[in-house]
mmCIF file of the N, C-alpha and C atoms, coordinates in Angstrom:
data_MODEL
# 
_entry.id   MODEL 
# 
loop_
_atom_site.group_PDB 
_atom_site.id 
_atom_site.type_symbol 
_atom_site.label_atom_id 
_atom_site.label_alt_id 
_atom_site.label_comp_id 
_atom_site.label_asym_id 
_atom_site.label_entity_id 
_atom_site.label_seq_id 
_atom_site.pdbx_PDB_ins_code 
_atom_site.Cartn_x 
_atom_site.Cartn_y 
_atom_site.Cartn_z 
_atom_site.occupancy 
_atom_site.B_iso_or_equiv 
_atom_site.pdbx_formal_charge 
_atom_site.auth_seq_id 
_atom_site.auth_comp_id 
_atom_site.auth_asym_id 
_atom_site.auth_atom_id 
_atom_site.pdbx_PDB_model_num 
ATOM 1   N N  . MET A 1 1  ? -76.192 -5.126  -53.851 1.00 0.00 ? 1  MET A N  1 
ATOM 2   C CA . MET A 1 1  ? -75.798 -4.877  -52.580 1.00 0.00 ? 1  MET A CA 1 
ATOM 3   C C  . MET A 1 1  ? -76.219 -6.066  -51.526 1.00 0.00 ? 1  MET A C  1 
ATOM 4   N N  . CYS A 1 2  ? -75.516 -6.131  -50.478 1.00 0.00 ? 2  CYS A N  1 
ATOM 5   C CA . CYS A 1 2  ? -75.727 -7.234  -49.543 1.00 0.00 ? 2  CYS A CA 1 
ATOM 6   C C  . CYS A 1 2  ? -76.309 -6.498  -48.182 1.00 0.00 ? 2  CYS A C  1 
ATOM 7   N N  . PHE A 1 3  ? -77.552 -6.941  -47.961 1.00 0.00 ? 3  PHE A N  1 
ATOM 8   C CA . PHE A 1 3  ? -78.032 -6.585  -46.687 1.00 0.00 ? 3  PHE A CA 1 
ATOM 9   C C  . PHE A 1 3  ? -78.260 -7.694  -45.638 1.00 0.00 ? 3  PHE A C  1 
ATOM 10  N N  . GLY A 1 4  ? -77.367 -7.797  -44.739 1.00 0.00 ? 4  GLY A N  1 
ATOM 11  C CA . GLY A 1 4  ? -77.364 -9.111  -43.976 1.00 0.00 ? 4  GLY A CA 1 
ATOM 12  C C  . GLY A 1 4  ? -76.915 -10.296 -44.819 1.00 0.00 ? 4  GLY A C  1 
ATOM 13  N N  . ASN A 1 5  ? -77.891 -11.153 -45.135 1.00 0.00 ? 5  ASN A N  1 
ATOM 14  C CA . ASN A 1 5  ? -77.568 -12.284 -45.871 1.00 0.00 ? 5  ASN A CA 1 
ATOM 15  C C  . ASN A 1 5  ? -78.393 -12.234 -47.111 1.00 0.00 ? 5  ASN A C  1 
ATOM 16  N N  . ILE A 1 6  ? -78.840 -11.236 -47.641 1.00 0.00 ? 6  ILE A N  1 
ATOM 17  C CA . ILE A 1 6  ? -79.697 -11.066 -48.769 1.00 0.00 ? 6  ILE A CA 1 
ATOM 18  C C  . ILE A 1 6  ? -79.119 -9.947  -49.733 1.00 0.00 ? 6  ILE A C  1 
ATOM 19  N N  . PHE A 1 7  ? -78.929 -10.419 -51.002 1.00 0.00 ? 7  PHE A N  1 
ATOM 20  C CA . PHE A 1 7  ? -78.454 -9.594  -51.976 1.00 0.00 ? 7  PHE A CA 1 
ATOM 21  C C  . PHE A 1 7  ? -79.529 -8.930  -52.707 1.00 0.00 ? 7  PHE A C  1 
ATOM 22  N N  . ILE A 1 8  ? -79.370 -7.721  -52.896 1.00 0.00 ? 8  ILE A N  1 
ATOM 23  C CA . ILE A 1 8  ? -80.499 -6.944  -53.528 1.00 0.00 ? 8  ILE A CA 1 
ATOM 24  C C  . ILE A 1 8  ? -79.787 -6.034  -54.684 1.00 0.00 ? 8  ILE A C  1 
ATOM 25  N N  . LYS A 1 9  ? -80.656 -6.109  -55.969 1.00 0.00 ? 9  LYS A N  1 
ATOM 26  C CA . LYS A 1 9  ? -80.024 -5.560  -57.129 1.00 0.00 ? 9  LYS A CA 1 
ATOM 27  C C  . LYS A 1 9  ? -80.559 -4.037  -57.191 1.00 0.00 ? 9  LYS A C  1 
ATOM 28  N N  . CYS A 1 10 ? -79.748 -3.199  -57.135 1.00 0.00 ? 10 CYS A N  1 
ATOM 29  C CA . CYS A 1 10 ? -80.158 -1.556  -57.263 1.00 0.00 ? 10 CYS A CA 1 
ATOM 30  C C  . CYS A 1 10 ? -79.100 -1.010  -58.078 1.00 0.00 ? 10 CYS A C  1 
ATOM 31  N N  . PRO A 1 11 ? -79.457 0.276   -58.654 1.00 0.00 ? 11 PRO A N  1 
ATOM 32  C CA . PRO A 1 11 ? -78.536 1.061   -59.475 1.00 0.00 ? 11 PRO A CA 1 
ATOM 33  C C  . PRO A 1 11 ? -77.364 1.500   -58.747 1.00 0.00 ? 11 PRO A C  1 
ATOM 34  N N  . LYS A 1 12 ? -76.156 1.516   -59.573 1.00 0.00 ? 12 LYS A N  1 
ATOM 35  C CA . LYS A 1 12 ? -74.801 1.692   -58.993 1.00 0.00 ? 12 LYS A CA 1 
ATOM 36  C C  . LYS A 1 12 ? -74.841 3.064   -58.261 1.00 0.00 ? 12 LYS A C  1 
ATOM 37  N N  . THR A 1 13 ? -75.463 4.033   -58.816 1.00 0.00 ? 13 THR A N  1 
ATOM 38  C CA . THR A 1 13 ? -75.511 5.273   -58.070 1.00 0.00 ? 13 THR A CA 1 
ATOM 39  C C  . THR A 1 13 ? -76.155 5.320   -56.719 1.00 0.00 ? 13 THR A C  1 
ATOM 40  N N  . LYS A 1 14 ? -77.220 4.611   -56.623 1.00 0.00 ? 14 LYS A N  1 
ATOM 41  C CA . LYS A 1 14 ? -77.956 4.654   -55.560 1.00 0.00 ? 14 LYS A CA 1 
ATOM 42  C C  . LYS A 1 14 ? -77.249 3.834   -54.503 1.00 0.00 ? 14 LYS A C  1 
ATOM 43  N N  . ALA A 1 15 ? -76.608 2.763   -54.817 1.00 0.00 ? 15 ALA A N  1 
ATOM 44  C CA . ALA A 1 15 ? -75.669 1.870   -54.028 1.00 0.00 ? 15 ALA A CA 1 
ATOM 45  C C  . ALA A 1 15 ? -74.534 2.754   -53.483 1.00 0.00 ? 15 ALA A C  1 
ATOM 46  N N  . LEU A 1 16 ? -73.807 3.625   -54.232 1.00 0.00 ? 16 LEU A N  1 
ATOM 47  C CA . LEU A 1 16 ? -72.728 4.409   -53.896 1.00 0.00 ? 16 LEU A CA 1 
ATOM 48  C C  . LEU A 1 16 ? -73.208 5.498   -52.899 1.00 0.00 ? 16 LEU A C  1 
ATOM 49  N N  . ASN A 1 17 ? -74.415 6.250   -53.281 1.00 0.00 ? 17 ASN A N  1 
ATOM 50  C CA . ASN A 1 17 ? -74.913 7.074   -52.301 1.00 0.00 ? 17 ASN A CA 1 
ATOM 51  C C  . ASN A 1 17 ? -75.343 6.573   -50.812 1.00 0.00 ? 17 ASN A C  1 
ATOM 52  N N  . MET A 1 18 ? -75.739 5.292   -50.800 1.00 0.00 ? 18 MET A N  1 
ATOM 53  C CA . MET A 1 18 ? -76.033 4.615   -49.565 1.00 0.00 ? 18 MET A CA 1 
ATOM 54  C C  . MET A 1 18 ? -74.891 4.312   -48.812 1.00 0.00 ? 18 MET A C  1 
ATOM 55  N N  . ILE A 1 19 ? -73.914 4.106   -49.582 1.00 0.00 ? 19 ILE A N  1 
ATOM 56  C CA . ILE A 1 19 ? -72.458 3.722   -48.939 1.00 0.00 ? 19 ILE A CA 1 
ATOM 57  C C  . ILE A 1 19 ? -71.906 5.116   -48.481 1.00 0.00 ? 19 ILE A C  1 
ATOM 58  N N  . GLU A 1 20 ? -71.945 6.160   -49.302 1.00 0.00 ? 20 GLU A N  1 
ATOM 59  C CA . GLU A 1 20 ? -71.199 7.267   -48.821 1.00 0.00 ? 20 GLU A CA 1 
ATOM 60  C C  . GLU A 1 20 ? -72.097 7.957   -47.570 1.00 0.00 ? 20 GLU A C  1 
ATOM 61  N N  . LYS A 1 21 ? -73.329 7.779   -47.429 1.00 0.00 ? 21 LYS A N  1 
ATOM 62  C CA . LYS A 1 21 ? -74.063 8.249   -46.277 1.00 0.00 ? 21 LYS A CA 1 
ATOM 63  C C  . LYS A 1 21 ? -73.734 7.465   -45.080 1.00 0.00 ? 21 LYS A C  1 
ATOM 64  N N  . ASP A 1 22 ? -73.608 6.159   -45.182 1.00 0.00 ? 22 ASP A N  1 
ATOM 65  C CA . ASP A 1 22 ? -73.271 5.306   -44.129 1.00 0.00 ? 22 ASP A CA 1 
ATOM 66  C C  . ASP A 1 22 ? -71.945 5.594   -43.648 1.00 0.00 ? 22 ASP A C  1 
ATOM 67  N N  . GLU A 1 23 ? -71.020 6.023   -44.473 1.00 0.00 ? 23 GLU A N  1 
ATOM 68  C CA . GLU A 1 23 ? -69.555 6.316   -44.224 1.00 0.00 ? 23 GLU A CA 1 
ATOM 69  C C  . GLU A 1 23 ? -69.528 7.484   -43.504 1.00 0.00 ? 23 GLU A C  1 
ATOM 70  N N  . THR A 1 24 ? -70.244 8.603   -43.903 1.00 0.00 ? 24 THR A N  1 
ATOM 71  C CA . THR A 1 24 ? -70.441 9.808   -43.144 1.00 0.00 ? 24 THR A CA 1 
ATOM 72  C C  . THR A 1 24 ? -70.929 9.692   -41.683 1.00 0.00 ? 24 THR A C  1 
ATOM 73  N N  . LEU A 1 25 ? -72.056 8.830   -41.564 1.00 0.00 ? 25 LEU A N  1 
ATOM 74  C CA . LEU A 1 25 ? -72.534 8.735   -40.345 1.00 0.00 ? 25 LEU A CA 1 
ATOM 75  C C  . LEU A 1 25 ? -71.404 7.917   -39.270 1.00 0.00 ? 25 LEU A C  1 
ATOM 76  N N  . ILE A 1 26 ? -70.857 7.130   -39.815 1.00 0.00 ? 26 ILE A N  1 
ATOM 77  C CA . ILE A 1 26 ? -69.820 6.260   -39.153 1.00 0.00 ? 26 ILE A CA 1 
ATOM 78  C C  . ILE A 1 26 ? -68.591 7.099   -38.767 1.00 0.00 ? 26 ILE A C  1 
ATOM 79  N N  . ASP A 1 27 ? -68.089 7.896   -39.866 1.00 0.00 ? 27 ASP A N  1 
ATOM 80  C CA . ASP A 1 27 ? -66.944 8.925   -39.331 1.00 0.00 ? 27 ASP A CA 1 
ATOM 81  C C  . ASP A 1 27 ? -67.616 9.756   -38.259 1.00 0.00 ? 27 ASP A C  1 
ATOM 82  N N  . GLU A 1 28 ? -68.922 10.350  -38.320 1.00 0.00 ? 28 GLU A N  1 
ATOM 83  C CA . GLU A 1 28 ? -69.233 11.272  -37.250 1.00 0.00 ? 28 GLU A CA 1 
ATOM 84  C C  . GLU A 1 28 ? -69.277 10.587  -36.050 1.00 0.00 ? 28 GLU A C  1 
ATOM 85  N N  . GLU A 1 29 ? -69.900 9.268   -35.841 1.00 0.00 ? 29 GLU A N  1 
ATOM 86  C CA . GLU A 1 29 ? -69.804 8.478   -34.614 1.00 0.00 ? 29 GLU A CA 1 
ATOM 87  C C  . GLU A 1 29 ? -68.437 8.254   -34.121 1.00 0.00 ? 29 GLU A C  1 
ATOM 88  N N  . ILE A 1 30 ? -67.442 7.946   -35.008 1.00 0.00 ? 30 ILE A N  1 
ATOM 89  C CA . ILE A 1 30 ? -66.228 7.674   -34.526 1.00 0.00 ? 30 ILE A CA 1 
ATOM 90  C C  . ILE A 1 30 ? -65.481 8.854   -33.922 1.00 0.00 ? 30 ILE A C  1 
ATOM 91  N N  . ASN A 1 31 ? -65.700 9.999   -34.413 1.00 0.00 ? 31 ASN A N  1 
ATOM 92  C CA . ASN A 1 31 ? -65.266 11.402  -34.209 1.00 0.00 ? 31 ASN A CA 1 
ATOM 93  C C  . ASN A 1 31 ? -65.851 11.570  -32.671 1.00 0.00 ? 31 ASN A C  1 
ATOM 94  N N  . THR A 1 32 ? -67.235 11.426  -32.620 1.00 0.00 ? 32 THR A N  1 
ATOM 95  C CA . THR A 1 32 ? -67.937 11.742  -31.234 1.00 0.00 ? 32 THR A CA 1 
ATOM 96  C C  . THR A 1 32 ? -67.294 10.779  -30.008 1.00 0.00 ? 32 THR A C  1 
ATOM 97  N N  . LEU A 1 33 ? -67.044 9.486   -30.537 1.00 0.00 ? 33 LEU A N  1 
ATOM 98  C CA . LEU A 1 33 ? -66.516 8.857   -29.429 1.00 0.00 ? 33 LEU A CA 1 
ATOM 99  C C  . LEU A 1 33 ? -64.974 8.993   -29.095 1.00 0.00 ? 33 LEU A C  1 
ATOM 100 N N  . ARG A 1 34 ? -64.326 9.344   -29.900 1.00 0.00 ? 34 ARG A N  1 
ATOM 101 C CA . ARG A 1 34 ? -62.954 9.793   -29.663 1.00 0.00 ? 34 ARG A CA 1 
ATOM 102 C C  . ARG A 1 34 ? -62.974 10.926  -28.932 1.00 0.00 ? 34 ARG A C  1 
ATOM 103 N N  . ASN A 1 35 ? -63.916 11.976  -29.241 1.00 0.00 ? 35 ASN A N  1 
ATOM 104 C CA . ASN A 1 35 ? -63.821 13.243  -28.366 1.00 0.00 ? 35 ASN A CA 1 
ATOM 105 C C  . ASN A 1 35 ? -64.300 12.963  -26.946 1.00 0.00 ? 35 ASN A C  1 
ATOM 106 N N  . ASN A 1 36 ? -65.286 12.007  -26.680 1.00 0.00 ? 36 ASN A N  1 
ATOM 107 C CA . ASN A 1 36 ? -65.693 11.704  -25.475 1.00 0.00 ? 36 ASN A CA 1 
ATOM 108 C C  . ASN A 1 36 ? -64.776 10.753  -24.592 1.00 0.00 ? 36 ASN A C  1 
ATOM 109 N N  . LEU A 1 37 ? -63.934 10.179  -25.342 1.00 0.00 ? 37 LEU A N  1 
ATOM 110 C CA . LEU A 1 37 ? -62.958 9.208   -24.647 1.00 0.00 ? 37 LEU A CA 1 
ATOM 111 C C  . LEU A 1 37 ? -62.077 10.080  -23.829 1.00 0.00 ? 37 LEU A C  1 
ATOM 112 N N  . LYS A 1 38 ? -61.372 10.941  -24.325 1.00 0.00 ? 38 LYS A N  1 
ATOM 113 C CA . LYS A 1 38 ? -60.334 11.681  -23.584 1.00 0.00 ? 38 LYS A CA 1 
ATOM 114 C C  . LYS A 1 38 ? -60.532 12.235  -22.203 1.00 0.00 ? 38 LYS A C  1 
ATOM 115 N N  . PRO A 1 39 ? -61.847 12.883  -22.061 1.00 0.00 ? 39 PRO A N  1 
ATOM 116 C CA . PRO A 1 39 ? -62.293 13.386  -20.826 1.00 0.00 ? 39 PRO A CA 1 
ATOM 117 C C  . PRO A 1 39 ? -62.502 12.197  -19.902 1.00 0.00 ? 39 PRO A C  1 
ATOM 118 N N  . LYS A 1 40 ? -62.996 10.932  -20.329 1.00 0.00 ? 40 LYS A N  1 
ATOM 119 C CA . LYS A 1 40 ? -63.146 9.866   -19.547 1.00 0.00 ? 40 LYS A CA 1 
ATOM 120 C C  . LYS A 1 40 ? -61.765 9.278   -19.030 1.00 0.00 ? 40 LYS A C  1 
ATOM 121 N N  . VAL A 1 41 ? -60.959 9.324   -19.801 1.00 0.00 ? 41 VAL A N  1 
ATOM 122 C CA . VAL A 1 41 ? -59.652 8.784   -19.519 1.00 0.00 ? 41 VAL A CA 1 
ATOM 123 C C  . VAL A 1 41 ? -58.913 9.545   -18.529 1.00 0.00 ? 41 VAL A C  1 
ATOM 124 N N  . ASP A 1 42 ? -58.964 10.950  -18.738 1.00 0.00 ? 42 ASP A N  1 
ATOM 125 C CA . ASP A 1 42 ? -58.679 11.840  -17.704 1.00 0.00 ? 42 ASP A CA 1 
ATOM 126 C C  . ASP A 1 42 ? -59.207 11.799  -16.446 1.00 0.00 ? 42 ASP A C  1 
ATOM 127 N N  . ASN A 1 43 ? -60.569 11.595  -16.278 1.00 0.00 ? 43 ASN A N  1 
ATOM 128 C CA . ASN A 1 43 ? -61.328 11.394  -15.099 1.00 0.00 ? 43 ASN A CA 1 
ATOM 129 C C  . ASN A 1 43 ? -60.799 10.066  -14.473 1.00 0.00 ? 43 ASN A C  1 
ATOM 130 N N  . ILE A 1 44 ? -60.653 8.961   -15.143 1.00 0.00 ? 44 ILE A N  1 
ATOM 131 C CA . ILE A 1 44 ? -60.112 7.758   -14.558 1.00 0.00 ? 44 ILE A CA 1 
ATOM 132 C C  . ILE A 1 44 ? -58.660 7.956   -13.877 1.00 0.00 ? 44 ILE A C  1 
ATOM 133 N N  . ARG A 1 45 ? -57.705 8.716   -14.729 1.00 0.00 ? 45 ARG A N  1 
ATOM 134 C CA . ARG A 1 45 ? -56.429 8.913   -14.275 1.00 0.00 ? 45 ARG A CA 1 
ATOM 135 C C  . ARG A 1 45 ? -56.548 9.737   -13.000 1.00 0.00 ? 45 ARG A C  1 
ATOM 136 N N  . ASN A 1 46 ? -57.362 10.769  -12.912 1.00 0.00 ? 46 ASN A N  1 
ATOM 137 C CA . ASN A 1 46 ? -57.697 11.583  -11.725 1.00 0.00 ? 46 ASN A CA 1 
ATOM 138 C C  . ASN A 1 46 ? -58.092 10.668  -10.501 1.00 0.00 ? 46 ASN A C  1 
ATOM 139 N N  . LEU A 1 47 ? -59.121 9.906   -10.797 1.00 0.00 ? 47 LEU A N  1 
ATOM 140 C CA . LEU A 1 47 ? -59.417 8.875   -9.611  1.00 0.00 ? 47 LEU A CA 1 
ATOM 141 C C  . LEU A 1 47 ? -58.590 8.172   -9.308  1.00 0.00 ? 47 LEU A C  1 
ATOM 142 N N  . GLU A 1 48 ? -57.608 7.735   -10.017 1.00 0.00 ? 48 GLU A N  1 
ATOM 143 C CA . GLU A 1 48 ? -56.324 6.864   -9.672  1.00 0.00 ? 48 GLU A CA 1 
ATOM 144 C C  . GLU A 1 48 ? -55.374 7.661   -8.984  1.00 0.00 ? 48 GLU A C  1 
ATOM 145 N N  . GLY A 1 49 ? -55.431 8.984   -9.087  1.00 0.00 ? 49 GLY A N  1 
ATOM 146 C CA . GLY A 1 49 ? -54.305 9.756   -8.346  1.00 0.00 ? 49 GLY A CA 1 
ATOM 147 C C  . GLY A 1 49 ? -53.115 10.064  -9.415  1.00 0.00 ? 49 GLY A C  1 
ATOM 148 N N  . LYS A 1 50 ? -53.237 9.815   -10.687 1.00 0.00 ? 50 LYS A N  1 
ATOM 149 C CA . LYS A 1 50 ? -52.331 10.020  -11.617 1.00 0.00 ? 50 LYS A CA 1 
ATOM 150 C C  . LYS A 1 50 ? -52.598 11.375  -12.413 1.00 0.00 ? 50 LYS A C  1 
ATOM 151 N N  . PRO A 1 51 ? -51.443 12.002  -12.898 1.00 0.00 ? 51 PRO A N  1 
ATOM 152 C CA . PRO A 1 51 ? -51.691 13.161  -13.485 1.00 0.00 ? 51 PRO A CA 1 
ATOM 153 C C  . PRO A 1 51 ? -52.351 13.012  -14.828 1.00 0.00 ? 51 PRO A C  1 
ATOM 154 N N  . GLU A 1 52 ? -52.867 14.225  -15.343 1.00 0.00 ? 52 GLU A N  1 
ATOM 155 C CA . GLU A 1 52 ? -53.626 13.968  -16.622 1.00 0.00 ? 52 GLU A CA 1 
ATOM 156 C C  . GLU A 1 52 ? -52.333 13.548  -17.732 1.00 0.00 ? 52 GLU A C  1 
ATOM 157 N N  . HIS A 1 53 ? -52.942 12.842  -18.605 1.00 0.00 ? 53 HIS A N  1 
ATOM 158 C CA . HIS A 1 53 ? -51.890 12.385  -19.940 1.00 0.00 ? 53 HIS A CA 1 
ATOM 159 C C  . HIS A 1 53 ? -51.458 13.746  -20.441 1.00 0.00 ? 53 HIS A C  1 
ATOM 160 N N  . PRO A 1 54 ? -50.107 13.721  -20.642 1.00 0.00 ? 54 PRO A N  1 
ATOM 161 C CA . PRO A 1 54 ? -49.466 14.922  -21.276 1.00 0.00 ? 54 PRO A CA 1 
ATOM 162 C C  . PRO A 1 54 ? -49.662 15.079  -22.649 1.00 0.00 ? 54 PRO A C  1 
ATOM 163 N N  . PHE A 1 55 ? -50.377 14.165  -23.380 1.00 0.00 ? 55 PHE A N  1 
ATOM 164 C CA . PHE A 1 55 ? -50.289 14.170  -24.777 1.00 0.00 ? 55 PHE A CA 1 
ATOM 165 C C  . PHE A 1 55 ? -51.830 14.597  -25.194 1.00 0.00 ? 55 PHE A C  1 
ATOM 166 N N  . ASN A 1 56 ? -52.143 15.430  -26.202 1.00 0.00 ? 56 ASN A N  1 
ATOM 167 C CA . ASN A 1 56 ? -53.433 15.682  -26.674 1.00 0.00 ? 56 ASN A CA 1 
ATOM 168 C C  . ASN A 1 56 ? -53.404 15.481  -28.266 1.00 0.00 ? 56 ASN A C  1 
ATOM 169 N N  . LEU A 1 57 ? -53.107 14.283  -28.563 1.00 0.00 ? 57 LEU A N  1 
ATOM 170 C CA . LEU A 1 57 ? -52.894 13.939  -29.888 1.00 0.00 ? 57 LEU A CA 1 
ATOM 171 C C  . LEU A 1 57 ? -54.516 13.511  -30.723 1.00 0.00 ? 57 LEU A C  1 
ATOM 172 N N  . LYS A 1 58 ? -54.537 14.223  -31.971 1.00 0.00 ? 58 LYS A N  1 
ATOM 173 C CA . LYS A 1 58 ? -55.496 13.759  -32.675 1.00 0.00 ? 58 LYS A CA 1 
ATOM 174 C C  . LYS A 1 58 ? -55.438 13.255  -34.075 1.00 0.00 ? 58 LYS A C  1 
ATOM 175 N N  . PRO A 1 59 ? -56.128 12.153  -34.429 1.00 0.00 ? 59 PRO A N  1 
ATOM 176 C CA . PRO A 1 59 ? -55.712 11.438  -35.701 1.00 0.00 ? 59 PRO A CA 1 
ATOM 177 C C  . PRO A 1 59 ? -55.936 12.507  -36.855 1.00 0.00 ? 59 PRO A C  1 
ATOM 178 N N  . LEU A 1 60 ? -55.263 12.188  -37.923 1.00 0.00 ? 60 LEU A N  1 
ATOM 179 C CA . LEU A 1 60 ? -55.412 12.805  -39.265 1.00 0.00 ? 60 LEU A CA 1 
ATOM 180 C C  . LEU A 1 60 ? -56.734 12.690  -39.694 1.00 0.00 ? 60 LEU A C  1 
ATOM 181 N N  . SER A 1 61 ? -57.251 13.803  -40.313 1.00 0.00 ? 61 SER A N  1 
ATOM 182 C CA . SER A 1 61 ? -58.559 13.578  -41.165 1.00 0.00 ? 61 SER A CA 1 
ATOM 183 C C  . SER A 1 61 ? -58.180 12.753  -42.450 1.00 0.00 ? 61 SER A C  1 
ATOM 184 N N  . LYS A 1 62 ? -59.393 12.380  -43.110 1.00 0.00 ? 62 LYS A N  1 
ATOM 185 C CA . LYS A 1 62 ? -59.167 11.889  -44.496 1.00 0.00 ? 62 LYS A CA 1 
ATOM 186 C C  . LYS A 1 62 ? -58.411 12.824  -45.341 1.00 0.00 ? 62 LYS A C  1 
ATOM 187 N N  . ASP A 1 63 ? -58.768 13.887  -45.323 1.00 0.00 ? 63 ASP A N  1 
ATOM 188 C CA . ASP A 1 63 ? -58.243 15.070  -46.252 1.00 0.00 ? 63 ASP A CA 1 
ATOM 189 C C  . ASP A 1 63 ? -56.652 14.909  -46.045 1.00 0.00 ? 63 ASP A C  1 
ATOM 190 N N  . GLU A 1 64 ? -56.322 15.096  -44.727 1.00 0.00 ? 64 GLU A N  1 
ATOM 191 C CA . GLU A 1 64 ? -55.051 15.025  -44.336 1.00 0.00 ? 64 GLU A CA 1 
ATOM 192 C C  . GLU A 1 64 ? -54.122 13.904  -44.732 1.00 0.00 ? 64 GLU A C  1 
ATOM 193 N N  . VAL A 1 65 ? -54.848 12.684  -44.475 1.00 0.00 ? 65 VAL A N  1 
ATOM 194 C CA . VAL A 1 65 ? -54.201 11.552  -44.931 1.00 0.00 ? 65 VAL A CA 1 
ATOM 195 C C  . VAL A 1 65 ? -53.961 11.353  -46.451 1.00 0.00 ? 65 VAL A C  1 
ATOM 196 N N  . ASN A 1 66 ? -55.051 11.799  -47.114 1.00 0.00 ? 66 ASN A N  1 
ATOM 197 C CA . ASN A 1 66 ? -54.862 11.837  -48.561 1.00 0.00 ? 66 ASN A CA 1 
ATOM 198 C C  . ASN A 1 66 ? -53.744 12.834  -49.161 1.00 0.00 ? 66 ASN A C  1 
ATOM 199 N N  . ALA A 1 67 ? -53.579 13.837  -48.497 1.00 0.00 ? 67 ALA A N  1 
ATOM 200 C CA . ALA A 1 67 ? -52.561 14.920  -48.718 1.00 0.00 ? 67 ALA A CA 1 
ATOM 201 C C  . ALA A 1 67 ? -51.306 14.332  -48.455 1.00 0.00 ? 67 ALA A C  1 
ATOM 202 N N  . MET A 1 68 ? -51.096 13.467  -47.366 1.00 0.00 ? 68 MET A N  1 
ATOM 203 C CA . MET A 1 68 ? -49.875 12.959  -47.055 1.00 0.00 ? 68 MET A CA 1 
ATOM 204 C C  . MET A 1 68 ? -49.309 11.896  -48.051 1.00 0.00 ? 68 MET A C  1 
ATOM 205 N N  . LYS A 1 69 ? -50.380 11.110  -48.655 1.00 0.00 ? 69 LYS A N  1 
ATOM 206 C CA . LYS A 1 69 ? -50.059 9.994   -49.510 1.00 0.00 ? 69 LYS A CA 1 
ATOM 207 C C  . LYS A 1 69 ? -49.583 10.669  -50.862 1.00 0.00 ? 69 LYS A C  1 
ATOM 208 N N  . LYS A 1 70 ? -50.372 11.722  -51.107 1.00 0.00 ? 70 LYS A N  1 
ATOM 209 C CA . LYS A 1 70 ? -49.859 12.446  -52.393 1.00 0.00 ? 70 LYS A CA 1 
ATOM 210 C C  . LYS A 1 70 ? -48.413 12.790  -52.264 1.00 0.00 ? 70 LYS A C  1 
ATOM 211 N N  . ILE A 1 71 ? -48.042 13.386  -50.958 1.00 0.00 ? 71 ILE A N  1 
ATOM 212 C CA . ILE A 1 71 ? -46.653 14.023  -50.821 1.00 0.00 ? 71 ILE A CA 1 
ATOM 213 C C  . ILE A 1 71 ? -45.692 12.884  -50.955 1.00 0.00 ? 71 ILE A C  1 
ATOM 214 N N  . LEU A 1 72 ? -46.002 11.761  -50.171 1.00 0.00 ? 72 LEU A N  1 
ATOM 215 C CA . LEU A 1 72 ? -45.189 10.672  -49.923 1.00 0.00 ? 72 LEU A CA 1 
ATOM 216 C C  . LEU A 1 72 ? -45.033 9.693   -51.238 1.00 0.00 ? 72 LEU A C  1 
ATOM 217 N N  . TYR A 1 73 ? -45.970 9.418   -51.919 1.00 0.00 ? 73 TYR A N  1 
ATOM 218 C CA . TYR A 1 73 ? -46.054 8.311   -52.868 1.00 0.00 ? 73 TYR A CA 1 
ATOM 219 C C  . TYR A 1 73 ? -46.087 9.013   -54.353 1.00 0.00 ? 73 TYR A C  1 
ATOM 220 N N  . ASN A 1 74 ? -46.363 10.342  -54.557 1.00 0.00 ? 74 ASN A N  1 
ATOM 221 C CA . ASN A 1 74 ? -46.266 10.962  -55.787 1.00 0.00 ? 74 ASN A CA 1 
ATOM 222 C C  . ASN A 1 74 ? -45.357 12.250  -55.757 1.00 0.00 ? 74 ASN A C  1 
ATOM 223 N N  . PRO A 1 75 ? -44.258 12.231  -55.541 1.00 0.00 ? 75 PRO A N  1 
ATOM 224 C CA . PRO A 1 75 ? -43.445 13.303  -55.413 1.00 0.00 ? 75 PRO A CA 1 
ATOM 225 C C  . PRO A 1 75 ? -43.450 14.242  -56.730 1.00 0.00 ? 75 PRO A C  1 
ATOM 226 N N  . VAL A 1 76 ? -43.503 15.446  -56.627 1.00 0.00 ? 76 VAL A N  1 
ATOM 227 C CA . VAL A 1 76 ? -43.311 16.169  -57.916 1.00 0.00 ? 76 VAL A CA 1 
ATOM 228 C C  . VAL A 1 76 ? -42.024 16.347  -58.363 1.00 0.00 ? 76 VAL A C  1 
# 
């Protein structure tokens, strides 16, 4: 694995577990930022005297994206 500009040898399972934990933490942080962004944008629009944005879209989850890929690229 590469940590900064240092390569460290470790078992494959340990490396995969570390990557999966990091991925989970990053996904949680992304979701928190996305959820906090909409009220901030609405507040800015309100301060500008504009109406709230009419769309309340949410991105697809990983499971939903994988399901869509299966449907689109592997039709039964």
